Steps between C-alpha positions, in 0.01 A plus 500: 500500500519791740709799409780587742481835668795733453707555810582837652708724281868493579624823656679726259866542593638836597730512193206424272286771663786744457536406135126536439503845660793623289295636206287703742813638665631603160182694433523669841862600443407634157219707650738636765747596227228683303399691814864595555518630141195717568663628819813572299300733276346671805827546688671626183233769487567593864867572428423678172645221284173400332564530127419266216866446416598444862219270614356356177785278374586374850139409575461325165817294550403404854149393393653276232721342766192450720303335220782260414563415864134427573449290185816293553434452873141392437583266210814354661473559877799277576724702272669772712556731201148644511523558874840669463356741243212586733735543797717735295201715405363522855838588653585751227165677526523505880833678467362751249180574691667530841778712353260757353292498820813560711605789273153650538519470878860606566624702202183694417423600857196280574628384839276297723360275227429145624750227415757748363785336692379155391507619137865601538582157643309314225653701215818283478281208384629577151814308604333157541297578186823549307640185658218260409429596139826354352403164647248474217790456257649216704172314561346540153297316373395232753639648823733207570868513584705259293779463757544515876787741453248767406357478851835608641516783246153615605597500868803716419279722285253544786779584743641766266161667458447486876818702537376752244163529672663545842733769365198701383243416765712549814574869422130541421402363841758728668365805315142420603603434862692831517213691334748623238337377179632665184378346176575524132226520236441122511475474878847360570667631815788729413839416648599199703572641846866555427560138395737573219863429430732303280443170683123521463533603136718197434246272668218654298689445175573141600136426580368666184762321289403164650131566429578590139702179461208294630263679263731414211502138618120494468530616140783254429286219638226576246750537215663162574158340542390644165800342326416158646125496446283457192136515404247658733747595774714691252198690373416598859852632551478694175201687641695576817804616302290718270318663790825561684666649191211742440501592870871580492451706185214684673721570800781629279277719284310628802825601668644656184181694424403578861306817561286484187203323349722268295678378813173422679359319197821298461481406867174314434719235334575380853160329490634256238669289768185396688318444169778271379499319834124452495489370142798271562357345817141465381613390151243721329593538129841373601628427152419848367825633648713419194261688276487796740878517522545485124233766442641729769855473369386545140292811566772649719753455220261633236419804714866573559586464132211718384582769756859497378392521137254780578753709693767439238273607215390815684859599575607421144219703346528803728875531559650355180243557226354817649136389473254685724419330828125426448566344158789291638290376791208407274722319248688314777172392656370362169823310433503352854135395463571337163793306649305368800339185359795376288740569785271334755468182290874476449586565865227261621641230273848548644377513859288185460806314379675592825231518770207297367671222309216248533249730333755598233576136414129414492426787260785393273367143501149612407630731226707217351196271504290765326761528226506122450121482502479720190671229290357190671258275308498175699250502791688238704822701476321817606340321795830358623675833451224680693528259794876548507471879494248502787720266703809720455322832553267417791646175641162343588475161668283365218426609142214381279415620151151444364417561135158470342487225241302561177169308466 
């Protein structure tokens, strides 16, 4: 029997070609973002802003965003979240690089540099960067909108940010056209060409208030979804919530401690959001979040309690008992060190009961079985009890117990 010859290969559709090219585009965007980070370091040096505390944390955070965006976009090219992260990085770094370049050209007296006017016009790209990044909260984890009403919300959201961009970019264009470019340290054009007044201020407040309301609706959407979902989807949202909480804490600490090393180090916590997004979407070690939360809360409580005990003992010894300061500090340190392990075990036990209930219940079940095993003498009873303990603690689909029979 002759073997049939295969026919000509069917042409690949345009949508399929686009989908196949998506991972390569993600890599290209990631490479562009890395180049922009390098240019950020160079331009910061041009305007005498190149310090470890000024450039280091920002570059580290941006590179983490780039890594998460590239990995998510390559692994799930149809999920817009990875592409949004990459778009945010590219737009934000364009604004930073062009801003420093414009300051070098206009504010530091290096007139005649090529593309100086273009840099001033590109600098407001931080506005669309700020506009797109909250969309990650709405579209997490699969990038799908659950209701058509969200499309209307997104159109309104886009219109509001268009107004914001126009309010900043139009005065920038006028300043460049009039050859009257005056910049602040970030490259923003100073003033707005006399466009001030109570009416404009009221419009600005209205637009900003509407944007904040929409941002809150993104968060409310995830909160309501978390209450309705279970299993894997809930674990994904826990990663998002944890990353967002650490990011907000990093923002708050960075603002409160601004101007020092502690503020810059605290600001690195902003990188927790893309890490949480990446783990949640890719489902890598997804179910470790409960353990991480319980450990983080436990160690934070233990640290706070020990610091309070240490400070209290030092003050008591030096101001009340009149003990010399070095002796009081040494004694307080020893007491705090001795309290660490007992306090950590007690706090971890309490935190597991609240934040990691499944692990807490499983440990209690195993401990109870161990206590019963000490007094057990019947092998069949032990075998049945063991199967029941494994079923309650681990919830497997099937349990088998094999015991070696004597010859």
